[in-house]
C-alpha positions as CSV (number, residue, x, y, z in Angstrom):
1,M,-158.5,-74.9,56.3
2,K,-158.5,-72.1,53.6
3,K,-157.1,-69.7,56.2
4,L,-154.3,-72.1,57.1
5,A,-153.3,-72.4,53.4
6,A,-153.3,-68.6,52.9
7,L,-151.1,-68.2,56.0
8,A,-148.6,-70.8,54.8
9,L,-148.3,-69.0,51.4
10,A,-147.7,-65.6,53.0
11,V,-144.9,-67.1,55.2
12,C,-143.2,-68.5,52.0
13,V,-143.3,-65.1,50.3
14,L,-141.9,-63.4,53.3
15,L,-139.1,-66.0,53.7
16,S,-138.1,-65.6,50.1
17,G,-137.8,-61.8,50.5
18,C,-135.6,-62.3,53.5
19,G,-133.1,-64.4,51.5
20,L,-133.5,-67.6,53.5
21,F,-133.6,-69.7,50.4
22,P,-130.4,-71.4,49.2
23,A,-127.9,-69.0,47.5
24,E,-128.0,-70.9,44.2
25,E,-131.6,-70.0,43.8
26,E,-130.9,-66.2,44.1
27,L,-130.9,-64.0,41.0
28,K,-127.2,-63.3,39.9
29,K,-126.1,-59.7,39.6
30,A,-124.1,-58.5,36.5
31,P,-120.3,-58.2,37.2
32,V,-118.7,-54.8,37.6
33,V,-115.7,-54.2,35.2
34,Q,-113.2,-51.7,36.5
35,S,-110.5,-50.3,34.0
36,V,-107.2,-49.0,35.4
37,E,-104.8,-47.3,32.9
38,E,-101.3,-47.5,34.0
39,E,-98.8,-44.7,33.0
40,Y,-95.3,-45.8,32.0
41,F,-92.2,-43.5,31.9
42,T,-88.8,-43.8,30.4
43,T,-86.3,-42.5,33.0
44,A,-82.6,-41.8,33.1
45,E,-80.3,-41.4,36.0
46,V,-78.6,-38.1,36.9
47,K,-74.9,-38.7,36.6
48,V,-71.5,-37.1,37.1
49,G,-69.1,-37.0,34.2
50,N,-67.7,-35.0,31.3
51,I,-69.5,-32.9,28.6
52,R,-68.0,-31.9,25.3
53,D,-69.4,-29.6,22.6
54,Y,-67.9,-29.4,19.2
55,V,-68.5,-28.4,15.6
56,S,-67.9,-31.0,12.9
57,E,-67.2,-29.7,9.3
58,H,-66.6,-31.6,6.1
59,C,-64.1,-30.1,3.6
60,T,-62.4,-30.7,0.3
61,Y,-58.9,-30.1,-0.8
62,Q,-59.1,-27.9,-3.9
63,Y,-57.7,-24.7,-5.6
64,Q,-58.3,-21.7,-3.4
65,T,-59.9,-19.7,-6.2
66,S,-61.2,-20.5,-9.7
67,Q,-63.0,-18.7,-12.4
68,S,-65.0,-19.8,-15.4
69,L,-65.3,-17.3,-18.3
70,S,-68.1,-17.1,-20.9
71,F,-68.8,-14.6,-23.7
72,E,-71.9,-12.4,-23.1
73,V,-72.5,-12.4,-26.9
74,G,-73.4,-15.6,-28.9
75,G,-73.4,-16.6,-32.5
76,E,-70.1,-14.9,-33.4
77,A,-66.9,-16.5,-34.5
78,I,-63.9,-16.8,-32.2
79,K,-61.5,-14.0,-33.4
80,E,-58.5,-15.3,-31.4
81,T,-57.5,-17.2,-28.3
82,Y,-54.4,-15.8,-26.7
83,V,-53.6,-18.5,-24.1
84,T,-52.9,-22.2,-24.0
85,L,-53.6,-24.9,-21.4
86,G,-51.3,-24.7,-18.4
87,Q,-50.4,-21.1,-19.1
88,K,-50.0,-18.7,-16.2
89,V,-52.1,-15.6,-16.5
90,F,-52.6,-12.4,-14.5
91,A,-55.8,-10.5,-13.5
92,G,-56.6,-8.1,-16.4
93,D,-55.1,-10.2,-19.1
94,V,-57.3,-10.6,-22.3
95,L,-57.6,-14.3,-22.8
96,A,-59.8,-14.5,-25.9
97,E,-62.0,-12.4,-28.2
98,L,-64.9,-12.8,-30.6
99,S,-65.0,-11.2,-33.9
100,I,-66.5,-7.6,-33.9
101,E,-66.9,-7.4,-37.7
102,S,-70.7,-7.1,-37.4
103,I,-70.5,-4.0,-35.3
104,E,-67.0,-2.6,-36.2
105,E,-68.3,-0.1,-38.8
106,E,-71.0,1.2,-36.6
107,L,-68.7,1.4,-33.6
108,E,-66.2,3.5,-35.6
109,E,-69.0,5.8,-36.9
110,S,-70.4,6.2,-33.4
111,R,-67.0,7.2,-32.0
112,K,-66.5,9.8,-34.7
113,L,-70.0,11.2,-34.1
114,V,-69.4,11.6,-30.4
115,E,-66.1,13.4,-31.1
116,Q,-67.8,15.7,-33.5
117,L,-70.7,16.5,-31.1
118,D,-68.2,17.1,-28.4
119,E,-66.6,19.9,-30.5
120,E,-70.0,21.3,-31.4
121,A,-71.2,21.2,-27.8
122,A,-68.0,23.0,-26.7
123,Y,-68.6,25.7,-29.3
124,Y,-72.2,26.4,-28.4
125,E,-71.4,26.3,-24.7
126,G,-68.9,29.1,-25.4
127,L,-71.5,31.2,-27.3
128,L,-74.0,30.6,-24.5
129,S,-71.5,31.7,-21.9
130,I,-70.8,34.9,-23.8
131,E,-74.5,35.7,-24.2
132,K,-75.1,35.2,-20.5
133,E,-72.3,37.6,-19.7
134,R,-73.7,40.2,-22.1
135,A,-77.1,39.9,-20.6
136,A,-75.7,40.3,-17.1
137,L,-73.6,43.4,-18.0
138,A,-76.7,45.0,-19.7
139,K,-78.8,44.4,-16.6
140,R,-76.0,45.8,-14.3
141,Y,-75.6,49.1,-16.3
142,G,-79.2,49.5,-17.3
143,R,-78.6,48.9,-21.0
144,D,-80.9,47.3,-23.6
145,Y,-80.2,43.7,-24.5
146,D,-81.8,41.5,-27.2
147,Q,-83.1,38.6,-25.1
148,S,-83.7,36.5,-28.3
149,K,-79.9,36.1,-28.7
150,L,-79.6,34.4,-25.3
151,T,-82.7,32.2,-26.1
152,K,-81.2,31.3,-29.5
153,A,-77.8,30.4,-27.9
154,T,-79.5,28.3,-25.2
155,N,-81.6,26.4,-27.7
156,A,-78.6,25.7,-29.9
157,Y,-76.6,24.4,-27.0
158,E,-79.4,22.2,-25.7
159,E,-80.1,20.7,-29.1
160,V,-76.4,19.7,-29.6
161,A,-76.2,18.4,-26.0
162,G,-79.2,16.3,-26.5
163,R,-77.8,14.7,-29.7
164,K,-74.5,14.2,-27.9
165,Y,-76.3,12.4,-25.0
166,V,-78.0,10.0,-27.4
167,A,-74.8,9.3,-29.3
168,E,-72.9,8.6,-26.1
169,L,-75.6,6.1,-25.0
170,R,-75.3,4.2,-28.3
171,L,-71.5,4.3,-28.1
172,G,-71.8,2.9,-24.6
173,E,-74.0,0.0,-25.8
174,L,-71.6,-0.8,-28.6
175,E,-68.5,-0.8,-26.3
176,A,-70.4,-3.0,-23.8
177,D,-71.1,-5.3,-26.8
178,V,-67.3,-5.3,-27.5
179,N,-66.5,-6.1,-23.9
180,G,-69.0,-8.9,-23.9
181,R,-67.0,-10.4,-26.8
182,R,-63.8,-10.3,-24.8
183,L,-62.7,-12.7,-21.9
184,V,-60.5,-11.0,-19.3
185,A,-58.9,-12.9,-16.4
186,G,-60.2,-11.8,-13.0
187,I,-57.6,-13.6,-10.9
188,D,-53.9,-14.6,-11.2
189,G,-53.8,-18.3,-12.1
190,I,-53.3,-21.2,-14.5
191,V,-55.5,-21.9,-17.5
192,D,-57.0,-25.4,-16.9
193,Y,-59.7,-25.5,-19.6
194,I,-60.3,-24.2,-23.2
195,R,-63.4,-25.3,-25.0
196,Q,-62.9,-27.0,-28.3
197,I,-65.4,-25.7,-30.8
198,P,-66.6,-28.5,-33.2
199,A,-66.0,-27.8,-36.9
200,W,-69.7,-27.7,-37.7
201,Y,-70.0,-24.7,-35.3
202,N,-67.9,-22.7,-37.8
203,G,-65.8,-21.4,-34.9
204,R,-68.9,-19.9,-33.2
205,I,-70.0,-20.3,-29.5
206,N,-73.2,-19.7,-27.6
207,A,-73.6,-16.9,-25.1
208,R,-72.7,-17.7,-21.5
209,E,-71.2,-21.0,-22.5
210,K,-68.0,-21.7,-20.6
211,Y,-65.0,-21.2,-22.9
212,I,-62.0,-20.8,-20.6
213,S,-61.5,-21.6,-16.9
214,I,-58.5,-20.7,-14.7
215,H,-57.5,-21.7,-11.2
216,S,-55.2,-20.2,-8.6
217,E,-51.8,-21.8,-8.0
218,K,-52.5,-22.0,-4.3
219,T,-54.5,-24.9,-2.9
220,G,-56.2,-25.5,0.4
221,F,-59.1,-27.2,2.2
222,V,-62.4,-25.3,1.5
223,I,-65.2,-25.5,4.1
224,P,-68.6,-24.2,3.1
225,T,-70.2,-23.2,6.4
226,L,-73.3,-21.4,7.5
227,D,-71.6,-20.2,10.8
228,D,-68.2,-18.6,10.3
229,S,-68.1,-17.0,13.8
230,I,-65.7,-19.7,15.1
231,Y,-63.1,-19.1,12.4
232,H,-60.4,-16.4,12.6
233,F,-57.4,-15.7,10.4
234,G,-54.3,-17.5,11.6
235,D,-56.2,-20.1,13.6
236,V,-54.6,-23.6,13.2
237,Y,-56.7,-26.7,13.1
238,T,-56.1,-30.4,12.4
239,I,-58.0,-31.9,9.4
240,V,-58.3,-35.7,9.2
241,T,-58.3,-37.3,5.7
242,D,-58.0,-40.9,4.4
243,V,-54.4,-40.2,3.6
244,G,-53.4,-38.6,6.9
245,S,-53.9,-35.7,9.3
246,Y,-52.8,-32.2,8.4
247,E,-52.3,-29.1,10.5
248,C,-53.9,-26.2,8.5
249,E,-54.1,-22.5,9.0
250,V,-57.1,-20.3,8.2
251,V,-56.0,-18.0,5.3
252,K,-59.3,-16.9,3.8
253,I,-62.9,-16.3,4.9
254,N,-64.9,-15.6,1.8
255,R,-68.3,-14.4,3.0
256,P,-71.3,-13.9,0.5
257,A,-72.2,-10.4,-0.6
258,S,-74.3,-8.4,1.9
259,G,-77.9,-9.5,1.8
260,A,-77.1,-12.3,-0.7
261,G,-77.3,-15.1,1.9
262,G,-75.7,-18.5,1.4
263,R,-72.6,-20.1,2.8
264,T,-69.2,-18.7,3.7
265,N,-66.2,-20.5,2.2
266,V,-63.4,-20.8,4.7
267,V,-60.0,-21.7,3.3
268,L,-57.4,-23.5,5.3
269,E,-53.9,-24.0,4.0
270,P,-51.9,-27.1,5.0
271,L,-48.7,-26.2,6.9
272,H,-46.9,-29.3,5.7
273,P,-48.6,-30.8,2.6
274,D,-47.2,-33.9,1.0
275,E,-47.5,-35.9,-2.2
276,N,-50.5,-37.9,-0.8
277,L,-52.6,-34.7,-0.7
278,V,-54.2,-34.3,-4.1
279,I,-57.1,-32.2,-5.5
280,G,-60.4,-33.7,-4.5
281,T,-59.2,-35.2,-1.2
282,S,-61.9,-34.9,1.4
283,G,-61.4,-34.4,5.1
284,D,-63.1,-33.6,8.4
285,L,-62.5,-30.9,10.9
286,I,-63.6,-31.1,14.5
287,I,-63.5,-27.9,16.5
288,E,-64.2,-28.1,20.3
289,T,-66.4,-25.2,21.3
290,G,-66.9,-26.0,25.0
291,S,-66.2,-28.6,27.6
292,R,-66.9,-29.5,31.3
293,T,-65.1,-32.0,33.5
294,N,-66.6,-34.0,36.4
295,V,-69.9,-32.2,36.5
296,T,-73.5,-33.3,37.2
297,Y,-75.4,-33.8,34.0
298,I,-78.7,-35.2,32.6
299,P,-79.6,-36.3,29.0
300,T,-80.5,-33.1,27.1
301,Y,-83.6,-35.0,26.0
302,A,-85.0,-34.8,29.5
303,L,-84.8,-31.0,29.6
304,R,-87.9,-28.9,29.4
305,T,-88.8,-25.2,29.5
306,I,-91.7,-24.3,31.8
307,D,-92.7,-20.6,32.3
308,G,-89.4,-19.6,30.7
309,K,-87.4,-21.7,33.2
310,S,-85.3,-24.9,32.8
311,A,-87.1,-27.8,34.4
312,V,-87.3,-31.6,34.5
313,Y,-89.8,-34.2,35.7
314,V,-88.4,-36.4,38.4
315,T,-89.8,-39.6,40.0
316,D,-89.5,-40.9,43.5
317,D,-89.1,-44.5,44.7
318,K,-92.9,-44.9,44.6
319,G,-93.1,-43.9,40.9
320,M,-94.7,-40.5,41.6
321,R,-93.6,-37.7,39.4
322,S,-93.2,-34.0,40.0
323,I,-91.7,-30.9,38.4
324,R,-88.2,-29.7,39.4
325,F,-86.8,-26.4,38.3
326,I,-83.0,-26.5,37.8
327,E,-80.1,-24.2,36.8
328,I,-78.2,-25.4,33.8
329,G,-74.8,-24.7,32.2
330,L,-73.3,-26.1,29.0
331,S,-75.9,-27.9,27.0
332,V,-75.1,-30.1,24.0
333,D,-77.8,-31.2,21.5
334,G,-78.1,-32.4,17.9
335,K,-75.2,-34.9,18.0
336,S,-75.7,-38.2,16.1
337,D,-74.6,-40.2,19.1
338,P,-77.3,-39.7,21.8
339,E,-74.8,-40.3,24.6
340,E,-73.0,-37.0,23.6
341,N,-76.2,-34.9,24.1
342,R,-75.7,-33.9,27.7
343,T,-76.7,-30.9,29.8
344,E,-74.8,-29.6,32.8
345,V,-76.9,-29.2,36.0
346,I,-75.5,-26.5,38.2
347,S,-78.2,-26.8,40.9
348,G,-81.6,-28.5,41.5
349,L,-80.6,-32.1,41.1
350,T,-78.1,-34.6,42.6
351,A,-76.5,-37.6,41.2
352,G,-78.6,-40.7,41.5
353,E,-82.0,-39.1,41.1
354,M,-84.1,-40.2,38.2
355,V,-85.5,-37.9,35.6
356,I,-88.2,-38.6,33.0
357,L,-87.2,-38.4,29.3
358,K,-89.5,-36.8,26.8
């Protein structure tokens, strides 16, 4: 009986291992979670159409040239102003002066001293020349010569020449001071500003404080640009303003001094100005620099450079992507309207294909 019970228990264990018991009694396994990351692209179609590249410049209608003048010396009274508002002046005209009373006496003494030392230097230079000639003759004919005479003449000349040099330096400083107290027109133009000195200033003005300004009679649209290569004298362009459109000719290209950097001021003169065009009017100039008609193109944003070559990523109808090297032509970038940023495709793509944008 005990053997029969043991046999029955063994059969039960064996059956449970073979999975013959009902499924709901089996131990459940943990579920397997599989993560799949999908990749999404923004694509654009290769199209056929037109491409246009251009430069857009903002400009202002103003006087072609102007000049602000300031005294280099401050704290002195205005001696005299020789011009009035609206007066026409010419380059080189003295417009105003400060008083030179504080240096006038020293200036006169310095001039006299330089004149005196000029005469003394000329006298001793003559003596030195004579002594040099005597020394040369004595050496040529084997005669005795008192070398101390040449040394004395040399020392006398050098002493006077040294004093003359110092006196000329001081005279130069004083004359520069005088020039700093004088305003001289640098251009032909019209006086448009004269500073009014308050009574409590006692007619005095600070150094480098604008006292007089003048402007040229000629006006024009002035364009400050970093790239002046597209402008040439005589070129005619259309400038659009709020008061109308004007054909204008390039008359000046004022580049900054060499090595100074900064912008170039291009001046365009209206061919047919009218009463609506006043100082301060702003305008816009658009210059077309390149165009293509009826060409295959892609959005410039899709263009890449791989190993120094132009390329794009393309997709097929199954969404698979691959690199395609292409040959490009005119490429436009940086325009505010994204639709204008197009790149011409010469070879490597056909209309209707899809390219991946960056």
